[in-house]
C-alpha positions as CSV (number, residue, x, y, z in Angstrom):
1,M,-142.3,-60.3,30.0
2,N,-140.4,-63.5,30.5
3,S,-141.7,-66.7,32.2
4,N,-140.1,-65.7,35.5
5,T,-142.3,-62.6,35.9
6,K,-144.9,-64.3,38.1
7,S,-142.4,-65.5,40.6
8,Q,-140.8,-62.1,40.7
9,I,-144.2,-60.5,41.3
10,K,-145.0,-63.0,44.0
11,S,-141.8,-62.4,45.9
12,N,-141.6,-58.6,45.5
13,H,-145.1,-57.3,45.1
14,P,-147.8,-59.4,46.7
15,K,-150.7,-57.0,45.8
16,T,-149.5,-57.1,42.2
17,E,-149.3,-60.9,42.4
18,N,-153.0,-61.0,43.4
19,F,-153.9,-58.7,40.5
20,F,-152.0,-61.0,38.1
21,I,-153.7,-64.1,39.4
22,D,-157.2,-62.5,39.1
23,V,-156.5,-61.3,35.5
24,K,-155.3,-64.8,34.5
25,K,-158.3,-66.5,36.1
26,G,-160.8,-64.0,34.7
27,L,-159.5,-64.1,31.1
28,E,-159.3,-67.9,31.0
29,S,-162.9,-68.2,32.2
30,N,-165.9,-68.5,30.0
31,P,-167.3,-65.9,29.6
32,K,-164.2,-63.8,30.1
33,R,-164.3,-61.3,33.0
34,L,-162.2,-58.8,34.9
35,S,-162.7,-57.5,38.4
36,S,-163.9,-53.9,38.6
37,K,-161.8,-53.5,41.8
38,Y,-158.8,-53.1,39.6
39,F,-160.2,-50.1,37.8
40,Y,-158.6,-47.8,40.4
41,D,-154.9,-47.2,39.7
42,E,-153.7,-43.6,39.4
43,V,-155.2,-43.1,35.9
44,G,-158.4,-44.9,36.9
45,D,-158.8,-42.7,40.0
46,H,-158.5,-39.6,37.9
47,L,-161.1,-40.9,35.3
48,F,-163.5,-41.8,38.1
49,Q,-163.3,-38.3,39.4
50,K,-164.3,-37.1,35.9
51,I,-167.2,-39.6,35.9
52,M,-168.5,-38.3,39.2
53,A,-168.5,-34.8,37.8
54,M,-170.6,-35.8,34.7
55,P,-174.1,-34.3,34.7
56,E,-175.5,-37.8,33.8
57,Y,-173.8,-39.5,36.8
58,Y,-176.5,-38.8,39.4
59,L,-175.2,-41.3,42.1
60,T,-172.6,-39.1,43.6
61,K,-174.9,-36.0,43.7
62,C,-177.7,-37.9,45.3
63,E,-175.6,-39.4,48.1
64,L,-173.7,-36.1,48.5
65,D,-177.2,-34.4,49.0
66,I,-177.7,-36.8,52.0
67,F,-174.3,-36.1,53.5
68,Q,-174.5,-32.4,53.0
69,N,-178.1,-31.8,54.1
70,K,-178.9,-34.6,56.5
71,T,-175.6,-34.9,58.3
72,A,-177.1,-34.6,61.8
73,D,-179.5,-37.4,61.0
74,I,-176.6,-39.7,60.0
75,A,-174.6,-38.8,63.0
76,E,-177.6,-39.5,65.3
77,L,-178.0,-43.0,63.9
78,I,-174.3,-44.0,64.0
79,A,-173.2,-42.2,67.2
80,F,-176.4,-42.9,69.1
81,D,-174.8,-43.6,72.5
82,K,-172.1,-40.9,72.3
83,Q,-169.5,-43.5,73.3
84,P,-166.1,-43.7,71.6
85,F,-166.1,-45.6,68.3
86,D,-164.1,-46.3,65.1
87,L,-165.6,-45.1,61.8
88,I,-164.4,-47.4,59.1
89,E,-165.0,-46.5,55.5
90,L,-164.7,-49.3,52.9
91,G,-163.4,-48.0,49.6
92,A,-163.0,-44.5,51.0
93,G,-161.7,-42.9,47.8
94,D,-161.2,-39.2,48.4
95,A,-164.0,-39.1,51.1
96,M,-165.8,-36.4,49.2
97,K,-169.2,-37.4,50.8
98,S,-168.0,-38.7,54.2
99,S,-165.9,-35.6,54.8
100,H,-169.1,-33.7,55.6
101,L,-170.0,-36.2,58.3
102,L,-166.4,-36.3,59.6
103,K,-166.3,-32.5,59.9
104,Y,-169.7,-32.3,61.6
105,M,-168.8,-35.0,64.2
106,V,-165.4,-33.4,65.0
107,E,-167.2,-30.1,65.6
108,Q,-169.7,-31.9,67.8
109,G,-166.8,-33.2,69.9
110,L,-167.6,-36.9,69.3
111,D,-164.8,-39.3,70.2
112,F,-164.0,-41.4,67.1
113,T,-161.2,-42.5,64.9
114,Y,-161.6,-42.5,61.1
115,M,-160.2,-45.6,59.4
116,P,-160.4,-45.3,55.6
117,I,-159.8,-48.6,53.8
118,D,-158.9,-48.5,50.1
119,I,-157.1,-50.8,47.7
120,S,-155.5,-47.7,46.1
121,G,-152.5,-46.3,48.0
122,N,-152.5,-43.4,45.7
123,I,-156.1,-42.3,46.6
124,L,-155.3,-42.8,50.3
125,S,-152.4,-40.5,50.1
126,I,-154.6,-37.8,48.4
127,L,-157.2,-38.4,51.1
128,D,-154.6,-38.0,53.9
129,R,-153.4,-34.6,52.6
130,K,-157.0,-33.4,52.1
131,L,-158.1,-34.3,55.6
132,S,-155.0,-32.9,57.2
133,E,-155.8,-29.5,55.5
134,N,-159.5,-29.4,56.0
135,I,-160.1,-31.3,59.3
136,P,-156.8,-31.1,61.2
137,D,-158.3,-32.3,64.5
138,L,-159.5,-35.6,62.9
139,N,-157.8,-38.8,64.1
140,V,-157.0,-40.9,61.0
141,V,-155.6,-44.4,60.6
142,R,-155.2,-45.3,56.9
143,L,-155.6,-48.9,55.9
144,E,-154.5,-50.0,52.4
145,G,-155.7,-53.3,51.2
146,E,-158.7,-55.7,50.8
147,Y,-161.8,-55.0,52.9
148,F,-162.0,-58.0,55.2
149,E,-158.2,-58.2,55.7
150,M,-158.2,-54.5,56.8
151,L,-161.2,-55.0,59.0
152,N,-159.2,-57.7,60.9
153,K,-156.4,-55.2,61.2
154,A,-158.8,-52.5,62.5
155,A,-160.1,-54.9,65.1
156,S,-156.6,-55.6,66.2
157,L,-155.8,-51.9,66.6
158,S,-158.9,-51.0,68.7
159,S,-161.6,-52.8,70.7
160,R,-164.0,-49.9,70.4
161,R,-167.5,-50.1,68.8
162,K,-167.3,-50.2,65.0
163,V,-169.3,-48.2,62.5
164,I,-168.8,-49.2,58.8
165,L,-169.5,-46.9,55.9
166,F,-170.0,-48.5,52.5
167,L,-171.0,-45.7,50.2
168,G,-171.5,-44.9,46.6
169,G,-173.8,-47.8,45.8
170,N,-170.7,-50.0,45.9
171,I,-172.8,-52.9,47.2
172,G,-174.2,-52.9,43.7
173,N,-170.9,-53.9,42.2
174,M,-171.6,-57.4,43.3
175,E,-174.0,-60.0,41.9
176,L,-177.0,-60.4,44.3
177,E,-175.8,-63.7,45.7
178,E,-172.3,-62.3,46.1
179,A,-173.7,-59.2,47.9
180,T,-175.5,-61.5,50.4
181,L,-172.3,-63.4,51.1
182,F,-170.4,-60.1,51.5
183,C,-172.9,-58.8,54.0
184,I,-172.8,-62.1,55.9
185,G,-169.0,-61.9,55.9
186,L,-169.2,-58.3,57.1
187,K,-171.4,-59.3,60.0
188,E,-168.8,-61.9,61.0
189,H,-166.2,-59.2,61.4
190,L,-168.5,-57.1,63.7
191,A,-170.0,-57.4,67.2
192,T,-173.5,-57.1,68.5
193,G,-174.6,-53.5,68.4
194,D,-172.1,-52.4,65.7
195,R,-173.6,-50.4,62.9
196,V,-173.2,-50.5,59.1
197,L,-174.3,-47.6,56.8
198,I,-174.7,-48.9,53.2
199,G,-175.6,-46.7,50.2
200,F,-178.1,-48.2,47.8
201,D,-179.0,-46.9,44.3
202,L,-182.7,-47.3,43.9
203,K,-184.5,-48.6,40.8
204,K,-185.8,-45.6,38.8
205,N,-186.5,-44.5,35.2
206,P,-184.3,-47.0,33.1
207,N,-183.1,-44.2,30.8
208,T,-181.8,-42.2,33.8
209,I,-179.8,-45.2,34.9
210,L,-178.5,-46.2,31.5
211,N,-177.4,-42.7,30.7
212,A,-175.3,-42.5,33.9
213,Y,-173.1,-45.4,32.6
214,N,-173.1,-44.7,28.9
215,D,-172.2,-41.0,28.6
216,K,-171.9,-39.5,25.2
217,T,-168.5,-38.0,25.9
218,G,-167.0,-41.5,26.4
219,I,-165.5,-41.1,29.8
220,T,-167.0,-44.3,31.1
221,A,-165.7,-46.2,28.1
222,E,-162.3,-44.8,28.7
223,F,-162.5,-45.8,32.4
224,N,-163.3,-49.4,31.4
225,L,-160.6,-49.5,28.7
226,N,-158.1,-48.2,31.2
227,L,-158.1,-51.6,32.9
228,L,-156.7,-53.1,29.7
229,A,-154.2,-50.3,29.6
230,R,-153.2,-51.0,33.2
231,I,-152.7,-54.7,32.4
232,N,-150.4,-53.5,29.5
233,R,-148.5,-51.2,31.8
234,E,-148.0,-53.6,34.7
235,F,-147.6,-56.9,33.0
236,G,-146.3,-56.0,29.6
237,A,-149.4,-57.2,27.8
238,D,-150.3,-56.1,24.3
239,F,-154.0,-55.3,24.4
240,N,-154.8,-53.0,21.4
241,L,-157.4,-50.7,23.0
242,D,-158.7,-49.6,19.6
243,Q,-159.9,-53.2,19.0
244,F,-162.2,-53.2,22.0
245,Q,-165.5,-51.2,22.4
246,H,-167.5,-50.3,25.5
247,Y,-171.0,-51.7,25.7
248,Q,-173.6,-51.0,28.4
249,T,-176.9,-52.7,29.3
250,Y,-179.6,-52.2,32.0
251,D,-182.3,-54.7,33.0
252,P,-185.1,-52.6,34.7
253,V,-186.8,-55.7,36.1
254,G,-183.8,-57.4,37.7
255,G,-182.0,-54.1,38.4
256,A,-178.6,-55.1,36.9
257,C,-176.7,-52.5,34.9
258,R,-173.8,-54.2,33.2
259,S,-170.6,-53.0,31.5
260,Y,-168.8,-55.0,28.9
261,L,-165.9,-54.6,26.5
262,V,-166.4,-56.1,23.1
263,S,-163.6,-57.5,20.9
264,L,-164.1,-55.9,17.5
265,I,-162.0,-58.6,15.7
266,D,-160.6,-62.1,16.1
267,Q,-157.4,-61.4,18.0
268,V,-154.8,-62.9,20.3
269,V,-153.5,-61.0,23.4
270,T,-150.3,-61.9,25.1
271,I,-149.8,-61.5,28.8
272,D,-146.5,-62.8,30.1
273,H,-146.5,-66.4,28.8
274,M,-150.3,-66.5,28.3
275,R,-151.9,-66.2,24.9
276,I,-155.6,-65.2,25.2
277,S,-157.7,-65.7,22.1
278,F,-160.7,-63.4,21.4
279,K,-163.4,-64.1,18.8
280,E,-164.9,-61.2,17.0
281,N,-167.8,-59.8,19.2
282,E,-166.6,-61.8,22.2
283,L,-167.3,-60.0,25.5
284,I,-165.3,-59.2,28.6
285,D,-167.6,-58.8,31.6
286,M,-166.3,-55.7,33.4
287,E,-168.8,-54.6,36.0
288,V,-172.3,-54.9,37.4
289,S,-174.0,-52.0,39.0
290,Q,-177.0,-53.4,40.8
291,K,-180.1,-51.3,41.5
292,F,-182.4,-52.1,44.4
293,S,-186.0,-51.7,45.6
294,E,-186.7,-51.0,49.2
295,I,-188.0,-54.5,49.5
296,D,-184.7,-55.8,48.1
297,I,-182.8,-53.9,50.8
298,K,-184.9,-55.2,53.6
299,E,-184.5,-58.8,52.4
300,L,-180.7,-58.4,52.1
301,A,-180.4,-57.1,55.6
302,E,-182.5,-59.9,57.0
303,K,-180.7,-62.6,55.1
304,S,-177.4,-61.2,56.4
305,G,-178.3,-61.1,60.1
306,F,-178.8,-57.4,60.4
307,E,-181.9,-55.3,61.2
308,I,-182.5,-51.9,59.7
309,E,-182.1,-49.2,62.3
310,G,-182.9,-46.2,60.0
311,E,-182.9,-45.0,56.4
312,I,-182.2,-41.6,54.9
313,K,-183.1,-40.7,51.3
314,D,-181.9,-37.9,49.1
315,S,-184.3,-35.1,48.0
316,K,-185.1,-36.9,44.7
317,K,-185.7,-40.2,46.5
318,W,-183.3,-41.9,44.1
319,F,-180.8,-43.1,46.7
320,I,-180.9,-44.6,50.2
321,D,-178.3,-44.6,52.9
322,S,-179.6,-47.5,55.1
323,V,-178.2,-48.0,58.6
324,W,-178.1,-51.6,59.8
325,K,-177.5,-52.9,63.3
326,V,-175.8,-56.2,64.1
327,K,-178.4,-58.3,66.0
């Protein structure tokens, strides 16, 4: 790519421009890092579907257990007053879990509009087709973009009570301090009495957790490496994927499960006009997947200005969907 690439990106593709800025900032930092929110292009979406189907990846199965078997309990907590509301799902994906709740609430005759928010337009298109076929009576407003930007848009579209879904343990993809700031920011976009349902992956046997992110088939490694491939595709970079290796850790005390890519040699990668040097064994910090205790969850809610309205666990008690109310 030539030196005019960035200005072309900025003028023609603002979302791509944000991606470029974040990549540049992350790879020039020490230690190097890339944001996990950019995992999800068309290839990344497909790979994550494969991850969710892996026998080791318990998270999806645990939360799906809640949404399939305790659907009425969830509906009772979020639609407590039977008044019209907007159900906004952050990072909706293909709504595999939430679709059980959506179908149940439509069948119960509840008056609500489903507003899925996702950074991936591809996955929102897939979701739209899926919901049109399976729940044709559902009112859907798709919102493609960043969470808080789209929450502002949702507020401008409707003044009804808001219920936020943040599933899949995605709150764990933030450092603990970042998660606190996120929840405080979330509260600032809501009104007194609004509800938030957040999925938390609980601390458990460390081997169970580590195996979920370090599968022997290498799908998780491929998922991480695809972000380098995406940078190659979109910005003409020259990452050699064979010279990077996936590495996974889990700290059972602090609860942080971390993904890295390791440079196997001294090398220089070119992205547009940038030359990024890597030393042998240098790391790129790719993702954190934080695990929580029940005390951790209570403290996070209190710090953020929420109070816990109810909690629902899966049958193994490995996962909690915690419903918070804005004070």
